[in-house]
TORRO-501280 format. One line per 2 residues: number of its first residue (from 1); their letters; for each residue x, z, y of N, C-alpha, C. Coordinates in nm, 4 decimals, decimal comma, always signed. Atoms other than C-alpha are relative to their C-alpha. Layout:
NUM = A = X/Z/Y/X/Z/Y/X/Z/Y; ...
//
This chain:
1 = MG = +0,0844/+0,0000/-0,1205/+0,0000/+0,0000/+0,0000/+0,0876/+0,0000/+0,1250; -0,0772/+0,0060/-0,1240/+0,1330/-0,0922/+0,3433/-0,0654/+0,0850/+0,1071
3 = TI = +0,0547/-0,0911/-0,1002/+0,0747/+0,1979/+0,5803/+0,0140/-0,0593/+0,1392; -0,0033/+0,0529/-0,1366/-0,0118/+0,0959/+0,9364/+0,0619/+0,1050/+0,0924
5 = PT = -0,0656/-0,0971/-0,0874/+0,2227/+0,2628/+1,1878/-0,0826/+0,0316/+0,1239; +0,0635/-0,0367/-0,1266/+0,1111/+0,4405/+1,5044/+0,0867/-0,0481/+0,1151
7 = SD = -0,0712/+0,0597/-0,1138/+0,2074/+0,3152/+1,8484/+0,1010/+0,0939/+0,0640; -0,1001/-0,0911/-0,0555/+0,4107/+0,6285/+1,9262/+0,1312/-0,0043/-0,0782
9 = MP = -0,1239/+0,0174/+0,0750/+0,6714/+0,5225/+1,6694/+0,0939/-0,0917/+0,0779; -0,0973/+0,0815/-0,0750/+0,9949/+0,3618/+1,8010/-0,0282/-0,1491/-0,0141
11 = GY = +0,0140/+0,1451/+0,0003/+0,9663/-0,0032/+1,8978/-0,1361/-0,0526/+0,0396; +0,1362/+0,0461/-0,0289/+0,5978/-0,0125/+1,9888/-0,0481/+0,0353/+0,1410
13 = QQ = +0,0421/-0,0433/-0,1324/+0,5965/+0,1122/+2,3486/-0,0637/-0,1139/+0,0799; +0,0538/+0,1134/-0,0759/+0,5378/-0,2333/+2,4987/-0,1400/-0,0373/-0,0485
15 = LH = +0,1320/+0,0297/+0,0547/+0,2459/-0,2995/+2,2638/-0,0988/+0,1106/+0,0363; +0,0831/-0,1139/-0,0391/+0,1083/+0,0503/+2,3322/-0,0516/-0,0172/+0,1432
17 = DR = +0,0375/+0,0168/-0,1407/+0,1092/-0,0166/+2,7086/-0,0943/-0,1190/+0,0184; +0,0833/+0,1199/-0,0123/-0,0462/-0,3615/+2,6623/-0,1431/+0,0293/-0,0450
19 = VY = +0,1334/-0,0342/+0,0489/-0,3373/-0,2202/+2,4618/-0,0703/+0,0942/+0,0967; +0,0584/-0,0909/-0,0987/-0,3938/+0,0636/+2,7104/-0,0516/-0,0784/+0,1209
21 = SA = +0,0399/+0,0805/-0,1148/-0,4047/-0,1886/+2,9944/-0,1259/-0,0803/-0,0308; +0,1173/+0,0792/+0,0384/-0,6558/-0,4051/+2,8046/-0,1250/+0,0878/-0,0090
23 = LD = +0,1144/-0,0901/+0,0121/-0,8815/-0,1074/+2,7264/-0,0414/+0,0561/+0,1360; +0,0327/-0,0456/-0,1351/-0,8594/+0,0146/+3,0866/-0,0856/-0,1032/+0,0730
25 = RC = +0,0700/+0,1070/-0,0722/-0,9834/-0,3224/+3,2122/-0,1282/-0,0448/-0,0700; +0,1165/+0,0446/+0,0785/-1,2283/-0,4003/+2,9295/-0,0414/-0,1424/+0,0373
27 = QE = +0,0289/+0,1394/-0,0342/-1,2029/-0,7715/+2,9956/+0,0746/-0,0915/-0,0968; -0,0623/+0,0933/+0,0925/-1,1427/-1,0357/+2,7321/+0,0573/-0,1186/+0,0776
29 = SQ = -0,0656/+0,1139/-0,0633/-0,9203/-1,3323/+2,8131/+0,0594/-0,0886/-0,1090; -0,0700/+0,0821/+0,0984/-0,7124/-1,6013/+2,6465/+0,0818/+0,0871/-0,0948
31 = AI = -0,0969/-0,0784/+0,0770/-0,4663/-1,3365/+2,5297/-0,0540/+0,1337/-0,0482; +0,0583/-0,1281/+0,0408/-0,7032/-1,0402/+2,4749/-0,1344/-0,0257/-0,0671
33 = DF = +0,1262/+0,0163/+0,0717/-0,9806/-1,0259/+2,2157/-0,0410/+0,1357/-0,0580; +0,0527/-0,1247/+0,0540/-1,1992/-0,7249/+2,1281/-0,0931/-0,0296/-0,1174
35 = KQ = +0,0922/+0,0123/+0,1123/-1,3814/-0,6785/+1,8001/-0,0571/+0,1368/-0,0337; +0,0677/-0,1240/+0,0359/-1,6344/-0,4166/+1,6962/+0,0556/+0,0537/-0,1314
37 = SA = -0,0486/-0,0627/+0,1221/-1,5320/-0,1681/+1,4284/-0,0737/-0,0543/-0,1219; +0,0570/+0,0500/+0,1248/-1,5844/-0,3108/+1,0799/+0,1091/+0,0030/-0,1055
39 = VW = -0,0985/+0,0008/+0,1080/-1,4152/-0,3188/+0,7406/+0,0751/-0,1333/+0,0008; -0,0855/+0,1187/+0,0036/-1,1389/-0,5722/+0,6739/-0,0747/-0,1212/-0,0567
41 = DT = +0,0679/+0,1142/+0,0619/-1,3555/-0,7897/+0,4458/-0,1029/-0,0633/+0,0932; +0,0987/+0,0536/-0,0943/-1,6139/-0,8281/+0,7241/+0,0661/-0,0837/+0,1088
43 = LK = -0,0673/+0,0674/-0,1114/-1,3668/-0,9331/+0,9944/+0,1093/-0,0971/-0,0443; -0,1162/+0,0737/+0,0518/-1,1102/-1,1047/+0,7700/+0,0104/-0,1425/+0,0512
45 = WQ = -0,0093/+0,1426/-0,0325/-1,1956/-1,4675/+0,8401/+0,0058/-0,0239/+0,1507; -0,0103/+0,0095/-0,1462/-1,2538/-1,4214/+1,2133/+0,1403/+0,0361/+0,0470
47 = LI = -0,1334/-0,0444/-0,0399/-0,9243/-1,2344/+1,2409/+0,1058/-0,1047/-0,0317; -0,0996/+0,1018/+0,0371/-0,7238/-1,4993/+1,0542/-0,0056/-0,1171/+0,0978
49 = RT = +0,0174/+0,1135/-0,0927/-0,8670/-1,7757/+1,2756/+0,0508/+0,0360/+0,1399; -0,0420/-0,0410/-0,1341/-0,8104/-1,5796/+1,5990/+0,1504/+0,0232/+0,0068
51 = VM = -0,1449/-0,0218/+0,0046/-0,4589/-1,4767/+1,4964/+0,0746/-0,1323/+0,0093; -0,0675/+0,1305/-0,0051/-0,3590/-1,8398/+1,4357/-0,0127/-0,0630/+0,1384
53 = AM = +0,0196/+0,0559/-0,1345/-0,5068/-1,9413/+1,7713/+0,0906/+0,0678/+0,1008; -0,0848/-0,0719/-0,0949/-0,3202/-1,6685/+1,9592/+0,1477/-0,0307/-0,0223
55 = GN = -0,1385/+0,0397/+0,0262/+0,0024/-1,7706/+1,7876/+0,0360/-0,1314/+0,0657; -0,0226/+0,1270/-0,0690/-0,0397/-2,1104/+1,9550/-0,0109/+0,0127/+0,1518
57 = LR = +0,0135/-0,0273/-0,1432/-0,0728/-1,9461/+2,2966/+0,1337/+0,0474/+0,0551; -0,1240/-0,0463/-0,0618/+0,2224/-1,9006/+2,5322/-0,0035/+0,1527/+0,0137
59 = DG = -0,0129/-0,1466/+0,0005/+0,3338/-1,5358/+2,4959/-0,0926/+0,0690/-0,0992; +0,0830/-0,0601/+0,1033/+0,0853/-1,4824/+2,2133/-0,1176/+0,0775/+0,0563
61 = GV = +0,1167/-0,0764/-0,0448/-0,1989/-1,2312/+2,2356/-0,0206/+0,1249/-0,0830; +0,0311/-0,1265/+0,0665/-0,3557/-0,9058/+2,1204/-0,1477/+0,0035/-0,0382
63 = II = +0,1363/-0,0230/+0,0477/-0,6671/-0,8363/+1,9130/-0,0166/+0,1503/-0,0192; +0,0233/-0,1445/+0,0072/-0,8137/-0,4857/+1,9435/-0,1322/+0,0258/-0,0702
65 = IG = +0,1202/-0,0320/+0,0767/-1,0615/-0,3515/+1,6879/-0,0464/+0,1407/+0,0371; +0,0561/-0,1293/-0,0363/-1,2920/-0,0716/+1,7997/-0,0744/-0,0013/+0,1316
67 = AS = +0,0708/+0,0126/-0,1280/-1,4555/-0,2047/+2,1171/-0,1148/-0,0991/-0,0173; +0,1162/+0,0882/+0,0121/-1,8016/-0,3595/+2,1452/-0,0702/-0,0118/+0,1345
69 = EN = +0,0701/+0,0267/-0,1262/-2,0019/-0,5142/+2,4292/-0,1504/+0,0073/-0,0226; +0,1455/-0,0141/+0,0093/-2,3661/-0,4221/+2,4858/-0,0600/-0,0151/+0,1395
71 = DD = +0,0600/+0,0277/-0,1312/-2,5549/-0,5781/+2,7785/+0,1015/+0,0117/+0,1133; -0,1069/+0,0059/-0,1004/-2,2335/-0,6400/+2,9738/+0,0744/+0,1320/+0,0172
73 = DW = -0,0744/-0,1262/-0,0034/-2,1157/-0,2817/+2,9136/+0,0826/+0,0120/-0,1275; -0,0889/-0,0136/+0,1148/-1,8209/-0,2079/+2,6871/-0,0028/+0,1433/-0,0514
75 = EL = -0,0038/-0,1302/+0,0643/-1,8312/+0,0789/+2,4416/+0,1317/+0,0128/-0,0761; -0,1311/-0,0196/+0,0620/-1,4863/+0,2058/+2,3460/-0,0102/+0,1129/-0,1030
77 = SG = +0,0268/-0,1015/+0,1019/-1,5889/+0,3895/+2,0317/+0,1125/+0,0136/-0,1011; -0,1105/-0,0044/+0,0945/-1,2711/+0,3146/+1,8392/-0,0393/-0,0538/-0,1368
79 = IE = +0,0268/+0,0468/+0,1349/-1,2397/+0,2078/+1,4777/-0,0363/+0,1197/-0,0875; +0,0457/-0,1102/+0,0835/-1,4280/+0,4250/+1,2313/+0,1011/+0,0268/-0,1117
81 = PD = -0,0985/-0,0338/+0,1032/-1,2029/+0,6131/+0,9845/-0,0241/-0,0712/-0,1327; +0,0303/+0,0681/+0,1256/-1,3839/+0,4634/+0,6851/+0,0356/-0,1484/+0,0070
83 = HL = -0,0368/+0,1404/-0,0179/-1,3286/+0,1154/+0,8276/+0,1519/-0,0154/+0,0009; -0,1457/+0,0069/-0,0101/-0,9630/+0,1826/+0,9105/+0,0655/+0,0046/-0,1375
85 = GT = -0,0570/-0,0143/+0,1334/-0,8984/+0,2795/+0,5488/+0,0022/-0,1280/-0,0814; +0,0030/+0,1266/+0,0740/-0,9739/-0,0776/+0,4364/+0,1090/-0,0965/+0,0447
87 = YD = -0,1046/+0,0878/-0,0531/-0,6843/-0,2234/+0,6375/+0,1361/+0,0406/-0,0560; -0,1332/-0,0193/+0,0562/-0,3541/-0,2526/+0,4513/+0,0916/-0,1072/+0,0594
89 = ID = -0,0826/+0,0937/-0,0766/-0,0722/-0,4117/+0,6522/+0,0581/-0,1107/-0,0874; -0,0565/+0,1017/+0,0887/+0,0828/-0,5915/+0,3535/-0,1059/-0,1018/-0,0406
91 = NI = +0,1085/+0,0911/+0,0391/-0,2510/-0,7358/+0,2402/-0,0430/-0,0899/+0,1158; +0,0416/+0,0775/-0,1177/-0,3371/-0,8450/+0,5948/+0,0971/-0,1143/+0,0267
93 = ID = -0,1009/+0,1027/-0,0291/-0,0108/-1,0306/+0,6557/+0,0016/-0,1056/-0,1101; +0,0034/+0,0950/+0,1117/-0,0266/-1,1871/+0,3086/-0,1214/-0,0919/+0,0116
95 = AI = +0,1218/+0,0806/-0,0127/-0,3857/-1,3041/+0,3686/+0,0133/-0,1028/+0,1118; -0,0168/+0,0917/-0,1134/-0,2996/-1,4571/+0,7073/+0,0933/-0,1142/-0,0362
97 = NK = -0,0995/+0,1027/+0,0299/+0,0040/-1,6411/+0,5754/-0,0377/-0,0895/-0,1175; +0,0536/+0,0922/+0,0990/-0,1942/-1,7894/+0,2879/-0,0656/-0,1196/+0,0676
99 = YS = +0,0702/+0,1061/-0,0719/-0,3703/-1,9973/+0,5531/+0,0834/-0,0611/+0,1129; -0,0782/+0,0475/-0,1144/-0,1053/-2,0363/+0,8244/+0,1292/-0,0686/-0,0430
101 = SP = -0,1276/+0,0688/+0,0170/+0,1795/-2,2860/+0,8251/+0,0533/-0,0351/+0,1387; -0,0892/-0,0866/+0,0773/+0,4449/-2,1874/+0,9196/-0,0514/+0,1447/-0,0038
103 = PM = +0,0394/-0,1414/+0,0024/+0,4226/-1,8117/+0,8375/+0,0043/+0,0615/+0,1390; +0,0155/-0,0571/-0,1325/+0,3239/-1,5949/+1,1334/+0,0754/+0,1311/+0,0173
105 = QI = -0,0604/-0,1271/-0,0363/+0,4866/-1,3037/+1,3143/-0,1075/+0,0874/+0,0652; +0,1087/-0,0863/-0,0456/+0,2406/-1,0168/+1,3629/+0,0449/+0,1459/-0,0056
107 = EI = -0,0197/-0,1445/+0,0016/+0,2644/-0,6505/+1,4562/-0,1380/+0,0660/-0,0026; +0,1286/-0,0692/+0,0127/-0,0211/-0,4165/+1,3536/+0,0242/+0,1489/+0,0146
109 = VR = -0,0177/-0,1435/-0,0229/-0,0476/-0,0606/+1,4863/-0,1330/+0,0677/+0,0282; +0,1120/-0,0844/-0,0394/-0,2942/+0,2240/+1,5314/+0,0356/+0,0661/+0,1324
111 = IK = -0,0250/-0,0528/-0,1341/-0,3310/+0,3451/+1,8895/-0,1103/+0,0977/+0,0386; +0,0973/-0,0983/-0,0490/-0,5004/+0,6613/+2,0162/-0,0107/-0,0158/+0,1510
113 = YR = +0,0246/+0,0265/-0,1425/-0,6580/+0,5929/+2,3557/-0,0279/+0,1308/+0,0754; +0,0208/-0,1165/-0,0856/-0,7282/+0,8286/+2,6467/-0,1214/+0,0834/-0,0426
115 = NE = +0,1218/-0,0707/+0,0413/-1,0727/+0,9164/+2,5062/+0,0132/+0,0630/-0,1388; -0,0308/-0,0580/+0,1310/-0,9039/+1,0381/+2,1845/-0,0533/-0,0841/-0,1160
117 = KE = +0,0439/+0,0903/+0,1049/-1,0535/+0,7454/+1,9933/+0,1190/-0,0853/-0,0458; -0,1094/+0,0803/+0,0540/-0,8260/+0,5451/+1,7649/-0,0435/-0,1458/-0,0133
119 = FL = +0,0250/+0,1436/+0,0065/-0,8038/+0,1653/+1,7821/+0,1059/-0,0657/-0,0879; -0,0944/+0,0787/+0,0792/-0,6389/-0,0923/+1,5590/+0,0339/-0,1257/+0,0780
121 = AF = -0,0427/+0,1133/-0,0824/-0,4329/-0,3558/+1,7380/+0,0887/-0,0955/-0,0795; -0,0831/+0,1071/+0,0564/-0,2898/-0,6869/+1,6183/+0,0711/-0,0666/+0,1174
123 = QV = -0,0738/+0,0769/-0,1000/-0,0125/-0,8265/+1,8368/+0,0562/-0,1242/-0,0672; -0,0399/+0,1276/+0,0581/+0,0467/-1,1946/+1,7654/+0,1084/-0,0623/+0,0896
125 = LE = -0,1079/+0,0636/-0,0753/+0,3770/-1,3519/+1,8708/-0,0197/-0,1513/-0,0007; +0,0144/+0,1454/-0,0060/+0,3785/-1,7136/+1,9860/+0,0925/-0,0664/-0,1012
127 = FA = -0,0785/+0,0701/+0,1013/+0,5140/-1,9705/+1,7429/+0,1446/-0,0184/+0,0453; -0,1426/+0,0091/-0,0311/+0,8922/-1,9957/+1,7221/+0,0436/-0,1437/+0,0261
129 = NT = -0,0430/+0,1390/-0,0128/+0,9344/-2,3719/+1,6781/-0,1157/-0,0993/-0,0090; +0,1079/+0,0942/+0,0272/+0,6241/-2,5445/+1,5459/-0,1347/+0,0700/+0,0085
131 = PY = +0,1332/-0,0623/-0,0080/+0,2574/-2,4714/+1,6304/-0,0574/+0,0288/-0,1384; +0,0612/-0,0395/+0,1266/+0,0556/-2,2999/+1,3591/-0,1164/-0,0927/-0,0329
133 = IC = +0,1068/+0,0864/+0,0482/-0,1758/-2,5153/+1,1503/-0,0598/+0,0628/-0,1261; +0,0661/-0,0537/+0,1178/-0,4298/-2,4151/+0,8876/+0,0352/-0,0875/-0,1205
135 = KK = -0,0472/+0,0771/+0,1152/-0,2963/-2,5176/+0,5457/-0,0941/+0,0081/-0,1213; +0,0877/-0,0222/+0,1145/-0,5897/-2,4183/+0,3275/-0,1435/+0,0213/+0,0471
137 = NG = +0,1402/-0,0220/-0,0335/-0,9693/-2,4253/+0,3333/-0,0399/+0,1446/-0,0296; +0,0577/-0,1298/+0,0257/-1,1457/-2,0929/+0,3698/-0,1273/-0,0162/-0,0819
139 = PE = +0,1250/+0,0080/+0,0763/-1,4681/-2,0068/+0,1856/-0,0993/-0,0950/+0,0664; +0,0908/+0,1017/-0,0541/-1,7213/-2,2861/+0,2264/-0,1158/+0,0625/+0,0757
141 = KI = +0,1151/-0,0622/-0,0650/-2,0032/-2,0492/+0,3195/+0,0367/+0,0634/+0,1338; -0,0454/-0,0578/-0,1272/-1,7912/-1,8977/+0,6003/+0,0244/-0,1097/+0,1022
143 = NL = -0,0220/+0,1190/-0,0828/-1,6787/-2,2350/+0,7412/+0,0754/+0,0306/+0,1298; -0,0810/-0,0303/-0,1176/-1,4179/-2,0911/+0,9804/+0,1411/-0,0573/-0,0092
145 = LC = -0,1360/+0,0490/+0,0209/-1,0947/-2,2251/+0,8299/-0,0030/-0,1299/-0,0790; -0,0003/+0,1308/+0,0656/-1,0264/-2,5858/+0,7368/+0,1416/-0,0569/-0,0003
147 = VG = -0,1346/+0,0533/+0,0114/-0,7054/-2,7435/+0,6128/+0,0226/-0,1107/+0,1036; -0,0366/+0,1014/-0,0988/-0,5312/-2,9494/+0,8807/-0,0429/+0,0311/+0,1418
149 = EV = +0,0459/-0,0326/-0,1353/-0,7034/-2,7835/+1,1778/+0,1020/+0,0876/+0,0735; -0,0857/-0,0804/-0,0879/-0,5126/-2,6321/+1,4698/-0,0916/+0,0766/+0,0939
151 = YI = +0,0882/-0,0846/-0,0802/-0,6746/-2,3395/+1,6518/+0,0701/+0,0464/+0,1269; -0,0551/-0,0376/-0,1297/-0,6258/-2,2460/+2,0169/-0,0943/+0,0966/+0,0715
153 = RP = +0,0801/-0,0813/-0,0923/-0,7485/-2,0085/+2,2886/+0,0045/-0,0722/+0,1346; -0,0042/+0,0793/-0,1228/-0,8406/-2,2385/+2,5780/-0,0223/+0,0853/+0,1243
155 = PG = +0,0276/-0,0712/-0,1248/-0,8529/-2,1329/+2,9441/-0,1504/+0,0099/+0,0228; +0,1424/-0,0165/-0,0304/-1,1845/-2,0083/+3,0803/-0,0644/+0,1036/-0,0883
157 = KP = +0,0744/-0,0921/+0,0842/-1,4381/-1,8449/+2,8512/+0,0835/+0,0412/-0,1209; -0,0799/-0,0443/+0,1145/-1,2589/-1,6271/+2,5923/-0,0626/-0,0465/-0,1316
159 = QT = +0,0518/+0,0500/+0,1259/-1,3028/-1,8069/+2,2628/+0,1144/-0,0567/-0,0833; -0,0935/+0,0648/+0,0914/-1,1201/-1,9419/+1,9602/-0,0652/-0,1289/-0,0475
161 = KK = +0,0557/+0,1286/+0,0387/-1,1688/-2,3110/+1,8830/+0,1100/-0,0868/-0,0600; -0,0978/+0,0947/+0,0517/-1,0019/-2,5969/+1,7047/+0,0327/-0,1034/+0,1077
163 = VT = -0,0405/+0,1057/-0,0926/-0,8107/-2,8642/+1,8955/-0,0913/-0,1202/-0,0197; +0,0944/+0,1120/+0,0093/-1,0510/-3,1458/+1,9784/+0,0301/-0,1148/+0,0954
165 = NA = -0,0281/+0,1094/-0,0922/-0,8904/-3,3555/+2,2514/+0,1489/-0,0121/+0,0293; -0,1406/+0,0315/-0,0239/-0,5630/-3,5092/+2,3691/+0,0675/+0,1015/+0,0913
167 = QE = -0,0603/-0,0951/-0,0938/-0,5070/-3,2615/+2,6545/+0,0397/+0,1283/-0,0719; -0,0297/-0,1231/+0,0728/-0,5218/-2,9648/+2,4193/+0,1224/-0,0161/-0,0892
169 = ID = -0,1176/+0,0214/+0,0845/-0,2699/-3,1155/+2,1786/+0,1232/-0,0228/+0,0856; -0,1126/+0,0221/-0,0907/-0,0518/-3,2214/+2,4724/+0,0574/+0,1332/+0,0494
171 = DL = -0,0466/-0,1317/-0,0436/-0,0346/-2,8593/+2,5946/+0,0850/+0,0668/-0,1086; -0,0764/-0,0570/+0,1112/+0,0841/-2,7476/+2,2505/+0,1340/-0,0702/-0,0166
173 = LE = -0,1239/+0,0758/+0,0146/+0,3414/-3,0253/+2,2294/+0,0986/+0,0322/+0,1115; -0,0874/-0,0353/-0,1116/+0,4755/-2,9351/+2,5730/+0,0690/+0,1333/-0,0247
175 = LA = -0,0585/-0,1300/+0,0303/+0,5279/-2,5730/+2,4678/+0,1037/-0,0133/-0,1115; -0,0952/+0,0206/+0,1091/+0,6959/-2,6865/+2,1453/+0,1257/-0,0719/+0,0497
177 = AE = -0,1153/+0,0731/-0,0533/+0,9194/-2,9282/+2,3396/+0,0911/+0,0922/+0,0810; -0,0808/-0,0967/-0,0756/+1,0318/-2,6470/+2,5728/+0,0866/+0,0833/-0,0939
179 = KR = -0,0725/-0,0826/+0,0961/+1,1310/-2,4379/+2,2728/+0,1147/-0,0789/-0,0640; -0,1035/+0,0818/+0,0628/+1,3221/-2,7219/+2,1096/+0,1128/-0,0311/+0,0984
181 = AR = -0,1024/+0,0272/-0,1003/+1,5031/-2,8065/+2,4344/+0,0874/+0,1228/+0,0217; -0,0741/-0,1245/-0,0177/+1,6010/-2,4418/+2,4811/+0,0936/+0,0247/-0,1177
183 = RM = -0,0817/-0,0213/+0,1193/+1,7265/-2,4236/+2,1233/+0,1182/-0,0964/-0,0045; -0,1091/+0,0978/-0,0028/+1,9334/-2,7422/+2,1661/+0,1094/+0,0427/+0,0973
185 = VE = -0,0980/-0,0460/-0,0979/+2,0991/-2,6016/+2,4793/+0,0791/+0,1185/-0,0545; -0,0684/-0,1161/+0,0560/+2,1766/-2,2733/+2,3048/+0,0979/-0,0402/-0,1094
187 = TS = -0,0893/+0,0485/+0,1054/+2,3248/-2,4591/+2,0065/+0,1210/-0,0691/+0,0599; -0,1103/+0,0702/-0,0648/+2,5345/-2,6800/+2,2354/+0,1005/+0,0971/+0,0606
189 = RR = -0,0890/-0,0999/-0,0559/+2,6730/-2,3753/+2,4111/+0,0796/+0,0711/-0,1085; -0,0641/-0,0736/+0,1074/+2,7494/-2,2038/+2,0841/+0,1148/-0,0793/-0,0613
191 = IG = -0,1058/+0,0803/+0,0612/+2,9549/-2,4956/+1,9522/+0,0935/-0,0608/+0,1041; -0,0941/+0,0390/-0,1035/+3,1202/-2,5640/+2,2879/-0,0272/-0,1302/+0,0702
193 = FV = +0,0315/+0,1252/-0,0678/+2,9494/-2,8847/+2,3989/-0,0432/+0,0229/+0,1442; +0,0453/-0,0344/-0,1343/+2,8005/-2,7124/+2,7048/+0,0674/+0,1301/+0,0392
195 = PS = -0,0661/-0,1246/-0,0400/+3,0058/-2,4541/+2,8980/-0,1025/+0,1098/+0,0261; +0,0921/-0,1119/-0,0193/+2,8458/-2,1099/+2,9048/-0,0099/+0,0411/+0,1447
197 = QS = +0,0059/-0,0280/-0,1425/+2,9292/-2,0781/+3,2746/+0,0623/-0,1150/+0,0769; -0,0516/+0,1090/-0,0809/+3,0092/-2,3155/+3,5576/+0,1477/+0,0203/+0,0277
199 = ST = -0,1419/-0,0096/-0,0319/+3,3686/-2,3969/+3,6511/+0,0219/+0,0864/+0,1237; -0,0116/-0,0827/-0,1203/+3,3082/-2,2334/+3,9901/-0,0060/+0,1481/-0,0358
201 = QA = +0,0124/-0,1388/+0,0425/+3,1971/-1,9118/+3,8236/+0,1246/+0,0446/-0,0748; -0,1208/-0,0357/+0,0735/+3,4959/-1,9185/+3,5887/+0,1176/+0,0237/+0,0935
203 = FD = -0,1083/-0,0149/-0,0980/+3,7351/-1,9648/+3,8855/-0,0139/+0,1317/+0,0750; +0,0253/-0,1258/-0,0698/+3,5711/-1,6761/+4,0709/+0,0347/+0,1183/-0,0880
205 = DE = -0,0314/-0,1105/+0,0914/+3,6081/-1,4556/+3,7618/+0,1502/+0,0203/-0,0094; -0,1451/-0,0103/+0,0102/+3,9803/-1,5361/+3,7411/+0,0619/+0,0633/+0,1250
207 = LE = -0,0534/-0,0538/-0,1252/+4,0308/-1,4428/+4,1074/-0,0476/+0,1416/+0,0287; +0,0565/-0,1310/-0,0259/+3,8377/-1,1201/+4,0800/+0,1108/+0,1068/+0,0034
209 = GL = -0,0978/-0,1081/-0,0143/+4,0473/-0,8289/+4,2055/+0,1225/-0,0394/+0,0778; -0,1183/+0,0446/-0,0770/+4,3041/-1,0433/+4,3885/-0,0283/+0,0089/+0,1491
//
């Protein structure tokens, strides 16, 4: 069983602050998605789809379980203990990567908010080199995951959708091209094709102290 860490453990301060800020504002966006408390099997397919979409977003995003909207008012009731017990970090990551190509980078933590309620947060990192694509069909009756589809979080109304037009795919390709260009420059510097600093800077360094 993969135990889910708490946000007060080393290495999670940035995620802790990001979730607090999202709960303080109670406003969904491209990079923030709230879901009502439920067991893993209930939210599984929505979560996999949303996680893949956020991985295709610049700087990724966060999904927070334990918040629900009722007539434009948000209720921060947290995730119910019985529901939390159905989430196993190893099973979650394995389930997501059965559908995502390439495999995804995800952090999952439990966070206690100011109201003493506990929330479950998924932090999704943006893709490293190639946008995420669905590699396998989900259950036919669910109809949320389809092989070959690419999911995104478009600007405007917070939602997860598949790519349906040239502009959306162009935005993804532009982000991927930036990453590849950056990687090429870093490789060139490492093997000496591109100087790590300008000749002027090197000259100034040599004269330092004279």
